[in-house]
C-alpha positions as CSV (number, residue, x, y, z in Angstrom):
1,M,57.0,-82.5,-76.8
2,L,59.3,-79.8,-78.3
3,W,61.0,-77.6,-76.0
4,D,62.1,-74.1,-77.0
5,D,65.9,-73.5,-76.3
6,D,65.2,-70.4,-74.3
7,V,62.5,-72.6,-72.1
8,L,65.1,-75.3,-71.7
9,A,67.8,-72.7,-70.6
10,W,65.3,-71.3,-68.1
11,H,64.5,-74.7,-66.6
12,I,68.1,-75.7,-66.5
13,A,68.9,-72.4,-64.8
14,A,66.1,-73.0,-61.8
15,S,66.6,-75.4,-59.2
16,P,66.4,-79.0,-60.1
17,N,63.1,-80.3,-60.8
18,P,62.9,-84.1,-61.4
19,E,59.4,-84.0,-62.9
20,F,60.3,-81.6,-65.7
21,I,63.4,-83.6,-66.4
22,R,61.1,-86.6,-66.8
23,I,58.6,-85.0,-68.8
24,A,61.1,-83.2,-71.0
25,F,63.5,-86.2,-71.8
26,E,61.7,-89.5,-71.0
27,P,59.6,-89.6,-74.1
28,K,62.6,-89.0,-76.4
29,A,64.8,-91.5,-74.3
30,A,61.9,-94.1,-74.8
31,R,61.7,-93.6,-78.4
32,W,65.6,-93.7,-79.0
33,A,65.6,-97.1,-77.0
34,A,62.9,-98.4,-79.0
35,E,64.2,-97.5,-82.3
36,R,68.0,-98.7,-81.4
37,G,67.4,-101.4,-78.8
38,S,67.9,-104.8,-79.4
39,M,64.8,-107.5,-79.6
40,E,66.2,-108.9,-76.2
41,A,66.4,-105.2,-74.8
42,I,62.8,-104.3,-75.9
43,L,61.2,-107.4,-74.4
44,N,63.2,-106.8,-71.1
45,I,61.7,-103.4,-71.1
46,E,58.2,-104.8,-71.8
47,K,58.5,-107.3,-69.2
48,A,59.5,-104.5,-66.5
49,S,56.6,-102.2,-67.7
50,L,54.0,-105.2,-67.3
51,T,55.6,-106.0,-63.8
52,Y,55.3,-102.5,-62.8
53,L,51.7,-102.2,-64.0
54,G,50.9,-105.3,-61.8
55,V,52.3,-103.9,-58.7
56,L,50.6,-100.8,-59.4
57,K,47.4,-102.4,-60.0
58,H,47.7,-104.5,-56.9
59,T,48.9,-101.4,-54.7
60,L,45.9,-99.5,-56.1
61,S,43.6,-102.3,-55.1
62,Q,45.0,-102.4,-51.6
63,V,44.4,-98.6,-51.3
64,L,40.9,-98.6,-52.5
65,Q,39.9,-101.5,-50.1
C-alpha cells in the first residue's frame, strides 16, 4: 500500500492509532524481512506464523461451540 506524504503527516499529527501503524508499515516490514532475512530467520517466522494460526483456529473452535 502506498501512502502519500501528506496522508502520513496527517496520521502522525493525529493521536496514535496502532491499527493504522500496523496497516501502514507491517506489509513493508514483512517484505524487507523476507528479502533480507537468513533462511533460519525466515523459517522461524514461518514456524511462529503456523503456531499463531493453530492457536487462532483452536480459539475460534472454542468460541463457536
